[in-house]
C-alpha positions in Angstrom: -71.3 67.0 -7.1 -68.6 64.7 -5.4 -65.0 64.3 -6.4 -64.4 60.6 -6.5 -60.6 59.4 -6.7 -60.1 57.4 -9.9 -56.8 55.1 -10.1 -55.7 54.9 -14.1 -53.3 52.9 -15.7 -50.1 54.5 -16.6 -49.4 54.7 -20.1 -46.6 51.9 -20.8 -42.8 53.1 -21.8 -41.9 52.6 -25.5 -39.1 52.4 -27.8 -38.4 55.2 -30.6 -36.8 53.5 -33.3 -34.6 55.2 -35.9 -34.7 55.5 -39.3 -33.1 52.3 -41.4 -32.4 50.6 -44.2 -36.5 49.6 -44.8 -37.8 52.4 -43.4 -37.1 56.0 -43.6 -39.2 57.0 -40.7 -39.1 56.7 -37.1 -41.5 54.4 -35.3 -42.8 54.4 -31.8 -42.7 50.3 -31.0 -45.4 49.6 -28.2 -44.5 47.2 -25.4 -48.0 46.3 -24.6 -49.2 45.3 -28.2 -46.0 44.6 -29.8 -46.5 46.9 -32.9 -45.0 49.7 -33.8 -46.7 53.3 -35.2 -44.8 55.4 -37.9 -44.1 59.3 -36.4 -42.4 62.0 -38.4 -39.9 63.8 -37.3 -38.3 66.1 -39.9 -36.9 67.8 -37.0 -34.2 65.6 -36.7 -32.7 66.0 -40.6 -29.7 67.6 -40.4 -28.7 66.6 -36.4 -27.9 63.5 -34.5 -30.6 62.3 -31.7 -27.7 62.3 -29.0 -29.5 61.4 -26.1 -32.8 62.0 -24.3 -34.6 62.9 -21.0 -38.5 61.5 -20.1 -38.4 61.8 -23.9 -37.5 64.9 -24.8 -34.6 64.3 -27.6 -31.8 66.2 -27.6 -30.9 66.7 -31.0 -26.8 68.6 -31.9 -27.1 69.8 -36.0 -23.9 68.3 -37.9 -22.7 71.8 -39.2 -21.4 74.9 -37.6 -22.5 76.4 -35.3 -23.9 73.1 -34.2 -27.3 74.4 -32.8 -28.5 72.3 -29.9 -32.4 71.9 -29.4 -35.0 69.7 -27.1 -37.5 67.8 -28.8 -40.6 66.2 -27.8 -41.1 63.6 -30.7 -45.4 63.3 -29.4 -46.3 67.2 -29.8 -43.1 68.1 -31.6 -42.7 70.8 -29.3 -39.0 72.4 -29.8 -37.0 74.2 -27.5 -34.0 75.6 -28.8 -30.4 75.2 -26.2 -27.1 77.5 -26.4 -25.2 76.2 -29.3 -22.5 73.4 -28.7 -19.7 76.1 -29.5 -21.0 77.9 -26.3 -19.4 75.7 -24.1 -16.4 76.3 -21.9 -13.0 75.2 -24.7 -15.5 74.5 -27.3 -13.9 75.9 -29.9 -11.1 74.0 -30.0 -13.2 70.6 -29.8 -15.9 71.7 -32.1 -13.0 72.4 -35.0 -11.4 69.3 -34.2 -12.5 66.9 -37.0 -11.2 63.5 -35.1 -14.2 64.1 -32.1 -17.1 63.5 -34.2 -20.6 65.7 -33.4 -22.0 62.3 -32.5 -20.2 61.6 -29.5 -20.0 65.5 -28.5 -22.9 64.9 -25.8 -23.3 61.6 -23.9 -25.8 62.1 -21.6 -28.6 65.3 -20.6 -31.1 65.2 -17.7 -33.7 68.3 -16.1 -34.8 69.5 -13.2 -38.2 69.9 -14.3 -40.3 69.7 -17.8 -38.2 71.7 -20.4 -41.2 73.5 -21.5 -40.9 75.2 -17.9 -38.5 78.5 -18.3 -36.9 77.8 -14.8 -35.6 74.5 -15.6 -32.5 73.5 -15.6 -30.5 71.5 -18.0 -27.6 69.7 -17.0 -25.6 67.7 -19.6 -22.6 65.7 -20.1 -20.4 66.8 -23.0 -17.2 67.2 -24.7 -14.2 64.1 -25.2 -13.2 64.9 -21.2 -16.9 64.2 -20.4 -17.6 67.8 -18.6 -20.7 69.2 -16.4 -22.4 71.7 -18.0 -25.8 73.7 -17.4 -28.0 76.5 -19.0 -31.8 77.3 -19.1 -33.4 77.6 -21.9 -33.0 80.9 -23.3 -29.6 81.4 -21.9 -26.9 82.1 -24.4 -23.8 80.2 -23.2 -23.7 76.9 -21.0 -21.4 77.0 -18.0 -19.0 74.5 -17.2 -18.9 72.9 -13.4 -15.4 73.2 -12.5 -13.9 69.7 -11.2 -10.8 68.3 -11.2 -13.0 65.1 -12.3 -13.6 64.3 -15.9 -15.4 61.2 -17.6 -18.4 61.2 -15.6 -20.8 58.7 -17.0 -24.6 59.9 -15.8 -26.2 62.5 -14.4 -29.6 62.4 -11.9 -31.7 65.2 -10.6 -33.1 63.7 -6.9 -34.8 65.5 -4.5 -34.1 69.5 -5.6 -30.4 68.5 -6.4 -28.3 67.4 -9.1 -25.6 64.4 -8.8 -23.0 62.4 -10.9 -21.0 60.0 -11.0 -18.0 59.2 -12.7 -15.8 56.5 -14.3 -12.3 57.4 -12.2 -12.9 55.9 -8.6 -14.5 58.9 -7.3 -18.0 57.3 -5.9 -21.0 60.4 -6.5 -20.9 64.1 -6.4 -23.1 66.5 -6.1 -23.3 69.5 -8.0 -23.3 73.3 -7.1 -24.6 75.8 -8.8 -23.8 78.8 -6.9 -21.6 81.3 -8.7 -18.7 79.6 -9.2 -20.2 75.9 -10.5 -18.7 73.1 -8.9 -18.9 69.3 -7.6 -18.1 68.3 -4.0 -17.7 64.4 -3.0 -20.6 63.3 -1.4 -20.4 59.8 -1.3 -17.9 56.9 -1.6 -17.5 54.5 -5.3 -19.3 51.1 -4.8 -17.4 49.1 -7.3 -13.9 49.4 -8.8 -13.7 47.1 -11.9 -12.8 47.8 -15.8 -15.2 47.9 -18.5 -18.3 49.1 -16.6 -20.7 51.6 -17.1 -22.6 53.0 -14.3 -25.8 54.6 -14.0 -28.0 56.7 -11.7 -31.6 56.0 -11.0 -34.8 56.6 -9.0 -36.7 54.2 -7.6 -39.2 54.3 -4.9 -37.7 57.4 -3.2 -34.4 55.9 -3.2 -31.2 56.5 -5.3 -29.6 53.4 -6.6 -26.6 52.9 -8.6 -26.4 50.0 -11.3 -23.2 49.1 -12.3 -23.2 47.1 -15.6 -20.4 44.9 -16.6 -19.1 44.1 -20.6 -17.5 41.3 -22.0 -15.7 41.6 -25.1 -14.2 38.9 -27.6 -10.7 38.9 -26.4 -9.8 37.2 -29.8 -10.9 40.1 -31.6 -10.0 44.4 -31.7 -11.9 46.3 -29.3 -14.7 47.1 -32.2 -15.5 43.5 -31.7 -19.0 42.0 -31.1 -19.6 42.8 -26.9 -22.6 41.9 -24.7 -23.7 42.9 -21.1 -22.9 39.9 -18.8 -24.2 41.2 -15.1 -25.9 44.4 -13.2 -24.9 44.8 -9.7 -27.6 47.3 -7.8 -26.9 49.6 -5.0 -29.0 51.8 -2.7 -27.6 55.0 -1.0 -28.2 55.5 2.8 -27.9 59.1 2.5 -27.7 59.2 6.7 -24.1 57.2 6.7 -23.6 57.7 2.6 -22.7 54.2 2.5 -23.8 52.0 -0.4 -26.3 48.9 0.4 -26.5 45.5 -1.7 -30.0 45.5 -3.4 -30.5 41.9 -4.0 -34.4 42.3 -5.0 -36.3 45.1 -7.0 -40.1 43.8 -5.6 -42.5 44.7 -8.1 -40.2 47.1 -10.2 -38.0 47.4 -12.7 -35.8 49.4 -13.7 -35.0 51.0 -17.5 -31.3 52.0 -18.7 -29.2 53.3 -21.3 -27.9 56.8 -22.5 -31.7 58.0 -23.3 -32.0 58.0 -19.5 -32.9 56.0 -16.5 -36.1 55.8 -15.1 -38.3 53.1 -12.8 -41.7 51.6 -12.9 -44.1 49.4 -10.9 -45.0 46.1 -13.0 -48.7 45.7 -11.0 -50.4 48.0 -13.8 -47.8 47.2 -16.4 -48.0 43.4 -17.0 -46.5 43.7 -20.1 -43.4 44.1 -18.1 -41.6 41.8 -15.7 -40.7 42.9 -12.5 -37.4 42.6 -10.8 -35.9 43.3 -13.7 -33.3 45.9 -15.8 -34.2 46.6 -19.2 -31.5 48.1 -21.1 -30.1 49.4 -24.5 -26.9 49.3 -26.4 -24.7 52.2 -24.6 -21.7 51.4 -26.5 -21.9 54.7 -29.2 -19.4 54.3 -31.0 -20.2 51.4 -32.9 -23.6 53.5 -33.8 -21.6 55.6 -36.4 -18.3 53.8 -37.5 -19.0 52.3 -41.2 -16.1 49.9 -40.9 -17.8 48.4 -37.7 -21.4 48.5 -37.5 -22.3 47.0 -34.2 -24.9 49.2 -32.8 -27.9 47.8 -31.2 -26.4 44.5 -30.6 -26.7 44.6 -26.7 -30.1 45.1 -25.5 -32.3 43.0 -23.5 -33.7 42.3 -19.7 -31.8 41.3 -17.0 -33.4 39.1 -14.3 -32.1 40.1 -11.0 -33.5 36.7 -9.7 -32.2 34.1 -12.2 -28.9 36.5 -13.1 -29.6 35.7 -16.7 -29.8 38.3 -19.6 -33.1 37.9 -21.9 -33.6 39.8 -25.4 -36.1 42.5 -25.2 -37.3 41.5 -28.5 -36.1 40.0 -31.8 -33.3 42.3 -33.4 -32.9 41.3 -37.0 -30.2 44.0 -38.1 -28.1 46.9 -37.2 -29.5 50.2 -36.5 -27.1 53.3 -37.1 -28.3 55.8 -34.5 -29.4 55.0 -30.8 -32.5 53.9 -29.8 -34.7 56.1 -26.6 -37.3 55.0 -24.4 -40.1 57.4 -25.0 -42.3 58.1 -21.7 -45.6 59.8 -22.6 -46.2 62.7 -21.3 -49.7 61.5 -19.6 -47.7 59.1 -17.5 -49.3 59.7 -14.4 -51.2 57.7 -11.7 -54.2 59.5 -9.8 -56.6 61.5 -11.1 -59.8 63.6 -9.4 -62.6 63.0 -11.6 -66.1 65.0 -10.5 -69.3 63.4 -11.1 
């Protein structure tokens, strides 16, 4: 009996499309075939899909106590988390009707598969965009003490959680000890208005990606908007300084409220190398009925040409966010015996 190493093609990232006026079911869009397949998710009824991480959806119920669950849309496995009422200062915020349920949680990452009992779940929550964490089975969330608010993104990278904020504070490292807190780790890389920032791992490097938006000045702030450019930097951990990245090589990045990740396009020819695939992150536009602008700003940014191209034709406005889905079998090499 001999063990032979066989390289298998990774499964392609897909896009989870929400129900709409023409179709009451969710659909999974496969970029390799440009076809969508129907997927039933009754677990999302009466709940809002807030964000996701590697395909796991985080849902929040619209009614008290605002139950939170992680849902794997492929396996249908559901993991219960502490409800939204169990965040620090949650009662005043969850009882404030001016704060939509849809806005309560904006980002989520995990230290490992959520089915792992030792997994740590970190979220950005509340109108102040604070950081909090829990483990599956915990009764409450623990908020990290910080004078910094309005966090924009979080990542679990080489055994630690890191976060970036809207303020001019750069990157912070999360200390999950007896008194959870954040400590400054690296300076900011860019200061500019109308900017979203993302943290993503690519080829073992920690990248920060800045996204710049343009609004029509002739209309109010809910008018049509579009992404005009991205800037990419990698962190030198020895000097804790940022180095501008001009080329991603054969890799491409995927960004959005539904998490960030990187792929190699060598085996996934349906995706373009040296590009950034992005979704519409202006979440308020998804659910305000008077301004139905959701999903108008997504596409593919080419780092070489500095141009934005459409990811796929969009002829409608979505009322709930779209999510990147990475199949569970997204792996590289397997050992095959023969």
